[in-house]
OpenMM code with the backbone's topology and positions (N, CA, C; nanometers):
from openmm import Vec3, app, unit

residues = "MET THR ASP ASP PRO PHE LEU ASP ARG GLU VAL GLY ARG ARG ARG VAL ARG VAL VAL THR ALA TRP VAL ALA GLY ALA ALA VAL VAL GLY THR GLY ALA THR ALA LEU ALA LEU ALA SER ALA ASP GLN ALA ALA ALA GLN GLN THR THR THR PRO VAL GLN GLN SER GLY ASP ASP GLY THR SER ASP ASP ASP GLY VAL VAL ALA PRO THR ALA PRO GLN ASP GLY VAL GLN GLN PRO ALA ALA PRO PRO ALA PRO SER PHE GLY GLY GLY SER GLY HIS ALA SER SER GLY GLY SER".split()
positions = [
    Vec3(8.3736, 3.5420, 12.1097),
    Vec3(8.3339, 3.7047, 12.1180),
    Vec3(8.2966, 3.6931, 11.9865),
    Vec3(8.1817, 3.7564, 11.9480),
    Vec3(8.1314, 3.8011, 11.8194),
    Vec3(8.1398, 3.9570, 11.8162),
    Vec3(8.1789, 3.9819, 11.6747),
    Vec3(8.1842, 4.1525, 11.6767),
    Vec3(8.0032, 4.1715, 11.5971),
    Vec3(7.9845, 4.2938, 11.6292),
    Vec3(7.8716, 4.3423, 11.6113),
    Vec3(7.9041, 4.4249, 11.4660),
    Vec3(7.8197, 4.3772, 11.3701),
    Vec3(7.8690, 4.4381, 11.2025),
    Vec3(7.7751, 4.5721, 11.2345),
    Vec3(7.6866, 4.6641, 11.3249),
    Vec3(7.6460, 4.7522, 11.3313),
    Vec3(7.7217, 4.8537, 11.4128),
    Vec3(7.7824, 4.8197, 11.5385),
    Vec3(7.8763, 4.8882, 11.5950),
    Vec3(8.0079, 4.9218, 11.4701),
    Vec3(8.0764, 4.8398, 11.4128),
    Vec3(8.1775, 4.8459, 11.2731),
    Vec3(8.1100, 4.9473, 11.2174),
    Vec3(7.9817, 4.9688, 11.1503),
    Vec3(7.9115, 5.0554, 11.0629),
    Vec3(7.9331, 5.1808, 11.1098),
    Vec3(7.9042, 5.1764, 11.2558),
    Vec3(7.8792, 5.3371, 11.3427),
    Vec3(7.9983, 5.3513, 11.3112),
    Vec3(8.1023, 5.2741, 11.3733),
    Vec3(8.2562, 5.3861, 11.3832),
    Vec3(8.2955, 5.3854, 11.2834),
    Vec3(8.3056, 5.3390, 11.1653),
    Vec3(8.3331, 5.3521, 11.0066),
    Vec3(8.2887, 5.5065, 10.9775),
    Vec3(8.1175, 5.5155, 11.0088),
    Vec3(8.0873, 5.6614, 10.9742),
    Vec3(8.1631, 5.7469, 11.0484),
    Vec3(8.1316, 5.7199, 11.1900),
    Vec3(8.2325, 5.8910, 11.2427),
    Vec3(8.3275, 5.8604, 11.2291),
    Vec3(8.4485, 5.7689, 11.1648),
    Vec3(8.5667, 5.8347, 11.0973),
    Vec3(8.5650, 5.8962, 11.0110),
    Vec3(8.4676, 5.8741, 10.9142),
    Vec3(8.4838, 5.9083, 10.7670),
    Vec3(8.4501, 6.0636, 10.8001),
    Vec3(8.3177, 6.0948, 10.8824),
    Vec3(8.3208, 6.2355, 10.9472),
    Vec3(8.3904, 6.2792, 11.0023),
    Vec3(8.4953, 6.2672, 11.0869),
    Vec3(8.6265, 6.3487, 11.1198),
    Vec3(8.7107, 6.3631, 11.0192),
    Vec3(8.7497, 6.2434, 10.9496),
    Vec3(8.8361, 6.2818, 10.8545),
    Vec3(8.7739, 6.4122, 10.7489),
    Vec3(8.6505, 6.3894, 10.7190),
    Vec3(8.5961, 6.4861, 10.6504),
    Vec3(8.6292, 6.5972, 10.6832),
    Vec3(8.5765, 6.6183, 10.8038),
    Vec3(8.6000, 6.7319, 10.8917),
    Vec3(8.7101, 6.8284, 10.8931),
    Vec3(8.8363, 6.7273, 10.9029),
    Vec3(8.9159, 6.7871, 10.9060),
    Vec3(8.9898, 6.8324, 10.7510),
    Vec3(8.9613, 6.7766, 10.6597),
    Vec3(8.9797, 6.7908, 10.5632),
    Vec3(8.9384, 6.9418, 10.5271),
    Vec3(8.8057, 6.9473, 10.5161),
    Vec3(8.7228, 7.0511, 10.5232),
    Vec3(8.7741, 7.1623, 10.5693),
    Vec3(8.8057, 7.1615, 10.7092),
    Vec3(8.8918, 7.2741, 10.7754),
    Vec3(8.9939, 7.3171, 10.7285),
    Vec3(9.1074, 7.2350, 10.6555),
    Vec3(9.2030, 7.2479, 10.6071),
    Vec3(9.2211, 7.3021, 10.4937),
    Vec3(9.1205, 7.2819, 10.4223),
    Vec3(9.0641, 7.3613, 10.2957),
    Vec3(9.0151, 7.5284, 10.3345),
    Vec3(8.9487, 7.5302, 10.4326),
    Vec3(8.9142, 7.6955, 10.4772),
    Vec3(9.0364, 7.7739, 10.5350),
    Vec3(9.1114, 7.6810, 10.5670),
    Vec3(9.2621, 7.7655, 10.6405),
    Vec3(9.3604, 7.8206, 10.5520),
    Vec3(9.3519, 7.6927, 10.4277),
    Vec3(9.4285, 7.7222, 10.3253),
    Vec3(9.3922, 7.8320, 10.2570),
    Vec3(9.2951, 7.8442, 10.2191),
    Vec3(9.2162, 7.9199, 10.1317),
    Vec3(9.1773, 8.0519, 10.1968),
    Vec3(9.1689, 8.0696, 10.3131),
    Vec3(9.2159, 8.2097, 10.4178),
    Vec3(9.3363, 8.2843, 10.3951),
    Vec3(9.4443, 8.1432, 10.3972),
    Vec3(9.5806, 8.2130, 10.4046),
    Vec3(9.6438, 8.2598, 10.2889),
    Vec3(9.5783, 8.2063, 10.1548),
    Vec3(9.5758, 8.2529, 10.0047),
    Vec3(9.5433, 8.3291, 10.0001),
    Vec3(9.4163, 8.3817, 10.0056),
    Vec3(9.3367, 8.5288, 10.0150),
    Vec3(9.4215, 8.6104, 10.0934),
    Vec3(9.4697, 8.6242, 10.2084),
    Vec3(9.5625, 8.6956, 10.2582),
    Vec3(9.6375, 8.7203, 10.2326),
    Vec3(9.7331, 8.6150, 10.1616),
    Vec3(9.8931, 8.6783, 10.0925),
    Vec3(9.8218, 8.7536, 9.9354),
    Vec3(9.7241, 8.6754, 9.8873),
    Vec3(9.6958, 8.7544, 9.8001),
    Vec3(9.6774, 8.9391, 9.7920),
    Vec3(9.5918, 8.9613, 9.9207),
    Vec3(9.5823, 9.0904, 9.9456),
    Vec3(9.6694, 9.1898, 9.9836),
    Vec3(9.7431, 9.1271, 10.0539),
    Vec3(9.8925, 9.1531, 10.1311),
    Vec3(10.0020, 9.2110, 10.0236),
    Vec3(10.0080, 9.1289, 9.8733),
    Vec3(10.0923, 9.1494, 9.7450),
    Vec3(10.0121, 9.2666, 9.6789),
    Vec3(9.8650, 9.2630, 9.7200),
    Vec3(9.8136, 9.3615, 9.6240),
    Vec3(9.8487, 9.4730, 9.6673),
    Vec3(9.8139, 9.5067, 9.8171),
    Vec3(9.8277, 9.6237, 9.8882),
    Vec3(9.9837, 9.6800, 9.8909),
    Vec3(10.0398, 9.6005, 9.8788),
    Vec3(10.1983, 9.6304, 9.8448),
    Vec3(10.2474, 9.6770, 9.7362),
    Vec3(10.1918, 9.6085, 9.5998),
    Vec3(10.1992, 9.6789, 9.5197),
    Vec3(10.1577, 9.7870, 9.5289),
    Vec3(10.0037, 9.8579, 9.5603),
    Vec3(9.9281, 9.9532, 9.5454),
    Vec3(10.0056, 10.0655, 9.5925),
    Vec3(10.0917, 10.0296, 9.6923),
    Vec3(10.1780, 10.1276, 9.7571),
    Vec3(10.3042, 10.1695, 9.7271),
    Vec3(10.3498, 10.0800, 9.6073),
    Vec3(10.4725, 10.0981, 9.5641),
    Vec3(10.4669, 10.2473, 9.4759),
    Vec3(10.5799, 10.3613, 9.4770),
    Vec3(10.5789, 10.4530, 9.3998),
    Vec3(10.6206, 10.4485, 9.2683),
    Vec3(10.5757, 10.5108, 9.2387),
    Vec3(10.5883, 10.4949, 9.0116),
    Vec3(10.7429, 10.5778, 9.0112),
    Vec3(10.8131, 10.5724, 8.9224),
    Vec3(10.9545, 10.6135, 8.8593),
    Vec3(10.9002, 10.7229, 8.7778),
    Vec3(10.9758, 10.8475, 8.8704),
    Vec3(10.9364, 10.9662, 8.7828),
    Vec3(11.0273, 10.9501, 8.6431),
    Vec3(10.9687, 11.0289, 8.5186),
    Vec3(11.0020, 11.0298, 8.3977),
    Vec3(11.1368, 11.1078, 8.3670),
    Vec3(11.2382, 11.0597, 8.3286),
    Vec3(11.3713, 11.1131, 8.3294),
    Vec3(11.3747, 11.1576, 8.2331),
    Vec3(11.4018, 11.3467, 8.2125),
    Vec3(11.4140, 11.3935, 8.0892),
    Vec3(11.5648, 11.4200, 7.9971),
    Vec3(11.5275, 11.3846, 7.8485),
    Vec3(11.6793, 11.3686, 7.8272),
    Vec3(11.7603, 11.4925, 7.8198),
    Vec3(11.8859, 11.4988, 7.7761),
    Vec3(11.9602, 11.6121, 7.7528),
    Vec3(11.9261, 11.6983, 7.6065),
    Vec3(11.8331, 11.5971, 7.5588),
    Vec3(11.8109, 11.6663, 7.3844),
    Vec3(11.7760, 11.8107, 7.3880),
    Vec3(11.8538, 11.8771, 7.3416),
    Vec3(11.7684, 12.0177, 7.3238),
    Vec3(11.6807, 12.0752, 7.1996),
    Vec3(11.6733, 11.8949, 7.1233),
    Vec3(11.5584, 11.9452, 7.0053),
    Vec3(11.6300, 12.0042, 6.8829),
    Vec3(11.7962, 12.0238, 6.8857),
    Vec3(11.8458, 12.0658, 6.7701),
    Vec3(11.9481, 11.9338, 6.7141),
    Vec3(11.9279, 11.8320, 6.6861),
    Vec3(11.9378, 11.7354, 6.6408),
    Vec3(11.8665, 11.7164, 6.5039),
    Vec3(11.9607, 11.6773, 6.4221),
    Vec3(11.9172, 11.6851, 6.2606),
    Vec3(11.8269, 11.5096, 6.2205),
    Vec3(11.7455, 11.4824, 6.2979),
    Vec3(11.6702, 11.3634, 6.2798),
    Vec3(11.5397, 11.3891, 6.2015),
    Vec3(11.5281, 11.4453, 6.1427),
    Vec3(11.4282, 11.4855, 6.0123),
    Vec3(11.2772, 11.4395, 6.1166),
    Vec3(11.2584, 11.5111, 6.2414),
    Vec3(11.1595, 11.4252, 6.3098),
    Vec3(11.1106, 11.2870, 6.3203),
    Vec3(11.2354, 11.1949, 6.2803),
    Vec3(11.1929, 11.0520, 6.3147),
    Vec3(11.2338, 11.0089, 6.4268),
    Vec3(11.1166, 10.9586, 6.5167),
    Vec3(11.1194, 10.8972, 6.6527),
    Vec3(11.1531, 10.7295, 6.6474),
    Vec3(11.2888, 10.6923, 6.6794),
    Vec3(11.3208, 10.5405, 6.6900),
    Vec3(11.2598, 10.4945, 6.7966),
    Vec3(11.1772, 10.3552, 6.7708),
    Vec3(11.1218, 10.3159, 6.8545),
    Vec3(11.2474, 10.2726, 6.9720),
    Vec3(11.2047, 10.2795, 7.0803),
    Vec3(11.2757, 10.1978, 7.1748),
    Vec3(11.2169, 10.0856, 7.2402),
    Vec3(11.2896, 9.9702, 7.3032),
    Vec3(11.2595, 9.8341, 7.3977),
    Vec3(11.2143, 9.9343, 7.5244),
    Vec3(11.0762, 9.8681, 7.5258),
    Vec3(11.0102, 9.9312, 7.6661),
    Vec3(11.0811, 9.8420, 7.8081),
    Vec3(11.0597, 9.9377, 7.8978),
    Vec3(11.1726, 9.9076, 8.0018),
    Vec3(11.0869, 9.8413, 8.1405),
    Vec3(10.9731, 9.8294, 8.0962),
    Vec3(10.9254, 9.7376, 8.2231),
    Vec3(10.9092, 9.5741, 8.1814),
    Vec3(10.9898, 9.5570, 8.0512),
    Vec3(10.9524, 9.3942, 8.0179),
    Vec3(10.8268, 9.4074, 7.8973),
    Vec3(10.6817, 9.5052, 7.9461),
    Vec3(10.5980, 9.4703, 7.8628),
    Vec3(10.6114, 9.5135, 7.7250),
    Vec3(10.6058, 9.4112, 7.6235),
    Vec3(10.5789, 9.4442, 7.4726),
    Vec3(10.4692, 9.4738, 7.4162),
    Vec3(10.4471, 9.5176, 7.2942),
    Vec3(10.3399, 9.5105, 7.2056),
    Vec3(10.3344, 9.3661, 7.1168),
    Vec3(10.2112, 9.3718, 7.1009),
    Vec3(10.2128, 9.2583, 7.0461),
    Vec3(10.2084, 9.2668, 6.8677),
    Vec3(10.2928, 9.1461, 6.8220),
    Vec3(10.3638, 9.1416, 6.6510),
    Vec3(10.2237, 9.1966, 6.5651),
    Vec3(10.1433, 9.1278, 6.5535),
    Vec3(10.0108, 9.2005, 6.5119),
    Vec3(9.9138, 9.1334, 6.5568),
    Vec3(9.7665, 9.1647, 6.4677),
    Vec3(9.6395, 9.0879, 6.5182),
    Vec3(9.6480, 9.0047, 6.4472),
    Vec3(9.5589, 8.8628, 6.5202),
    Vec3(9.5465, 8.7646, 6.4083),
    Vec3(9.4703, 8.7948, 6.3083),
    Vec3(9.5198, 8.7293, 6.1922),
    Vec3(9.4363, 8.7266, 6.0575),
    Vec3(9.2697, 8.6886, 6.0742),
    Vec3(9.1969, 8.7770, 6.0100),
    Vec3(9.0708, 8.7199, 5.9615),
    Vec3(9.0420, 8.5974, 5.9253),
    Vec3(8.9487, 8.5352, 5.9315),
    Vec3(8.8944, 8.3881, 5.8754),
    Vec3(8.8163, 8.3858, 5.7632),
    Vec3(8.8548, 8.3098, 5.6507),
    Vec3(8.7883, 8.3695, 5.5234),
    Vec3(8.7712, 8.1918, 5.4979),
    Vec3(8.6617, 8.1539, 5.4492),
    Vec3(8.6020, 8.0458, 5.3946),
    Vec3(8.4955, 7.9649, 5.4740),
    Vec3(8.4565, 7.8539, 5.4069),
    Vec3(8.3433, 7.7997, 5.5168),
    Vec3(8.3707, 7.7527, 5.6883),
    Vec3(8.2581, 7.7504, 5.7138),
    Vec3(8.2590, 7.6923, 5.8462),
    Vec3(8.1778, 7.8650, 5.8977),
    Vec3(8.0873, 7.7868, 6.0613),
    Vec3(8.0173, 7.8481, 6.1284),
    Vec3(8.0817, 7.9822, 6.2269),
    Vec3(8.2114, 7.9980, 6.1754),
    Vec3(8.2552, 8.0313, 6.3050),
    Vec3(8.2753, 8.0130, 6.4361),
    Vec3(8.1879, 7.9230, 6.4742),
    Vec3(8.2041, 7.8544, 6.6217),
    Vec3(8.3129, 7.7195, 6.6348),
    Vec3(8.3439, 7.6940, 6.7455),
    Vec3(8.4476, 7.6057, 6.7807),
    Vec3(8.3614, 7.4948, 6.7568),
    Vec3(8.3927, 7.3591, 6.7445),
    Vec3(8.3231, 7.1985, 6.7815),
    Vec3(8.3924, 7.1065, 6.7759),
    Vec3(8.3923, 7.0091, 6.9054),
    Vec3(8.4443, 6.8941, 6.9109),
    Vec3(8.4367, 6.7975, 6.8058),
    Vec3(8.3898, 6.8363, 6.6887),
    Vec3(8.3844, 6.7323, 6.5728),
    Vec3(8.2687, 6.6447, 6.5835),
    Vec3(8.2049, 6.6119, 6.6823),
    Vec3(8.0874, 6.5220, 6.7195),
    Vec3(7.9760, 6.5289, 6.6605),
    Vec3(7.8765, 6.4383, 6.6006),
    Vec3(7.7400, 6.4787, 6.5636),
    Vec3(7.6669, 6.5144, 6.6451),
] * unit.nanometer
topology = app.Topology()
chain = topology.addChain("A")
for resn in residues:
    res = topology.addResidue(resn, chain)
    for name in ("N", "CA", "C"):
        topology.addAtom(name, app.Element.getBySymbol(name[0]), res)
């Protein structure tokens, strides 16, 4: 019994098409699930209520000479330490890969 090389080629092509279709389908399902999860998280975040500002018991009679001390942020957001320093010297101001 001899094997037909053309039949083997056709069977191989069919297998590749089936596997490619499965991979593409899985990618579409995964992308859709990720988009749905992100949309749900965004909607949940948008529906959260904000915390009302609490008034302190300060009646304004303390002797602090008008100085307000900075406090640490309550939500974990921090101000940057300082902006980056300007660049001086030669160069074009553009990044380079070093190639010629």
